[in-house]
C-alpha positions in Angstrom: 3.1 -1.6 10.8 2.7 1.5 8.6 6.5 2.1 8.2 8.5 0.4 5.5 10.7 -2.3 7.1 13.4 -1.6 4.6 13.5 2.0 5.7 14.6 0.7 9.2 16.9 -1.9 7.8 19.0 -0.4 5.1 20.6 2.5 7.0 22.0 0.0 9.5 24.1 -1.7 6.8 26.2 1.5 6.8 26.2 2.1 10.6 29.5 2.6 12.3 28.8 3.2 15.9 31.1 2.0 18.7 29.5 3.1 22.0 27.6 0.6 24.1 24.5 2.8 23.9 24.6 3.0 20.2 25.2 -0.7 20.0 22.1 -1.2 22.2 24.0 -3.4 24.6 21.6 -5.3 26.9 23.2 -3.8 30.0 22.4 -0.4 28.7 18.9 -1.3 27.6 18.2 -2.8 31.1 18.3 0.7 32.5 15.0 1.5 30.7 12.2 0.3 33.0 8.6 0.0 31.8 6.3 2.1 34.0 9.2 4.2 35.2 11.4 5.6 32.4 10.2 8.6 30.5 11.0 9.6 26.9 13.4 12.2 28.1 15.3 9.6 30.2 15.5 7.3 27.2 16.8 9.9 24.8 19.4 11.1 27.3 20.6 7.5 27.4 20.3 6.5 23.7 19.7 9.7 21.7 17.0 10.2 19.1 15.4 7.0 17.6 15.5 6.0 14.0 11.7 6.0 13.8 9.0 7.7 15.8 5.2 7.2 15.3 2.2 8.5 17.3 -1.3 7.1 17.0 -4.7 8.7 17.7 -4.7 6.8 21.1 -1.8 9.0 22.2 0.6 6.1 22.2 4.0 6.7 20.6 6.3 4.0 19.2 10.1 4.6 19.1 12.5 2.3 17.3 16.2 2.2 17.7 18.5 0.1 15.5 22.2 -1.0 15.2 23.8 -3.0 12.4 27.2 -4.6 12.1 28.7 -6.6 9.2 30.6 -9.8 10.0 32.3 -12.4 7.9 30.0 -15.5 7.5 30.9 -18.7 9.3 31.1 -20.4 5.9 32.9 -18.3 3.3 30.8 -17.1 0.4 32.3 -14.7 -2.1 30.8 -11.2 -1.7 28.5 -12.2 1.2 28.4 -10.4 4.5 26.4 -11.5 7.6 24.7 -8.5 9.1 24.0 -8.6 12.8 21.0 -6.4 13.7 19.7 -5.2 17.0 16.4 -3.4 17.3 15.0 -1.8 20.5 11.3 -0.8 20.2 9.7 1.3 23.0 5.9 1.9 23.3 5.2 5.1 25.3 1.8 5.9 26.9 0.2 9.3 26.3 2.3 10.7 29.1 5.5 9.5 27.4 6.2 6.9 30.0 7.6 3.6 28.7 4.7 1.1 28.6 6.5 -1.8 26.8 10.0 -2.5 25.5 11.4 -5.2 23.2 15.1 -5.8 22.4 15.7 -8.2 19.6 18.8 -9.5 17.8 18.6 -10.8 14.3 20.8 -11.6 11.3 20.5 -11.3 7.6 22.8 -11.7 4.6 23.9 -9.0 2.2 25.5 -10.1 -1.1 27.4 -7.8 -3.4 26.6 -8.9 -6.9 29.6 -7.2 -8.7 28.3 -7.9 -12.2 24.8 -9.0 -11.0 22.3 -7.3 -8.7 23.1 -6.8 -5.0 20.8 -8.8 -2.7 19.6 -8.5 0.8 18.0 -11.6 2.4 15.9 -14.1 0.4 12.4 -13.7 -0.9 9.7 -16.2 0.1 7.2 -17.8 -2.3 3.7 -16.3 -1.7 2.2 -19.7 -2.1 4.3 -21.0 0.8 3.3 -18.0 2.9 -0.4 -18.5 2.3 -0.1 -22.2 3.0 2.0 -22.0 6.2 0.9 -18.8 8.0 -2.5 -19.3 9.6 -4.0 -17.4 12.5 -3.4 -19.4 15.7 -0.1 -21.0 14.9 3.0 -20.0 16.9 5.9 -17.7 16.0 8.2 -20.7 16.5 6.3 -22.6 13.8 6.7 -19.7 11.3 10.4 -19.4 12.1 11.0 -23.1 11.8 9.6 -22.9 8.2 11.1 -19.6 7.0 14.1 -19.1 9.3 14.8 -16.3 11.7 13.2 -12.9 10.8 15.3 -9.8 9.8 13.6 -7.6 12.3 11.4 -7.9 15.4 9.7 -4.9 16.9 6.6 -3.7 18.7 3.7 -2.1 17.0 1.6 0.9 18.0 -1.1 -1.3 19.4 1.3 -3.3 21.5 1.6 -6.4 19.3 4.9 -7.9 18.1 5.8 -7.7 14.5 8.3 -10.1 12.9 9.6 -9.1 9.5 11.3 -11.0 6.7 12.9 -8.4 4.3 14.4 -9.2 1.0 15.7 -6.7 -1.6 17.4 -6.8 -5.0 19.3 -3.8 -6.5 19.0 -3.7 -10.3 21.0 -1.8 -12.8 17.9 0.0 -14.0 16.5 3.5 -13.7 12.9 2.3 -14.1 12.8 0.1 -11.0 16.2 0.1 -9.4 15.2 -1.8 -6.2 12.7 -4.6 -5.9 11.6 -5.5 -2.4 9.5 -8.1 -0.5 8.4 -7.5 3.0 6.6 -10.3 5.0 5.3 -9.0 8.3 3.8 -11.4 10.9 1.9 -10.0 13.8 1.8 -11.9 17.1 0.3 -11.4 20.6 2.4 -11.4 23.8 2.2 -15.2 23.9 3.7 -15.6 20.4 0.4 -16.6 18.7 0.1 -15.4 15.2 -2.8 -13.0 14.7 -2.4 -11.7 11.1 0.2 -11.1 8.4 0.9 -9.0 5.4 3.1 -9.4 2.3 4.1 -6.4 0.2 6.5 -5.7 -2.7 7.2 -7.2 -6.1 10.3 -9.3 -5.5 9.7 -13.0 -6.0 12.0 -16.0 -5.8 13.3 -17.5 -9.0 10.8 -20.1 -10.3 12.1 -23.7 -10.0 13.7 -25.1 -13.0 11.5 -27.6 -14.9 12.4 -31.2 -14.4 14.2 -32.8 -17.4 
């Protein structure tokens, strides 16, 4: 996926939409029918997407998103659970919906006050390399790393699962550090490939005494 996952994710933390369409309620999304609905129909129903990409094949990918902060089940000072919904629509060259995917995910946002703000948790690259192999299932990846922050279609019709972590520093040199882990699966949930980008890393474990 060529877009930055954080570009899709961060604006949703400030979203304050109240209509069923803006919340991407399943009953509204059900009105969009692959093979029938056209881009004009979708945008009349939902408005303009947050992201729009077109490939040389003529296919176009539109992504809609909604985010809502909630108090966590177990109280943590400064922590908000963010509920995220993403609707991704793949249009054919005639702008008819070819595929659609509605996903609901959660992530944590922690206000640091006197320390950096944090979104999600980074994953050790060594663990990613060890665990994620072509041919394993999405369920096996989720069992190891937890639910993804985002799940959307790609321009070639695959499914991309993204784990996004970010840390806001009190620095003008590198104010935000990010890690994005993107796992690509086929329609059957089989992992095909993955990428890891960004400089954010987990804290190294403390040496044993």
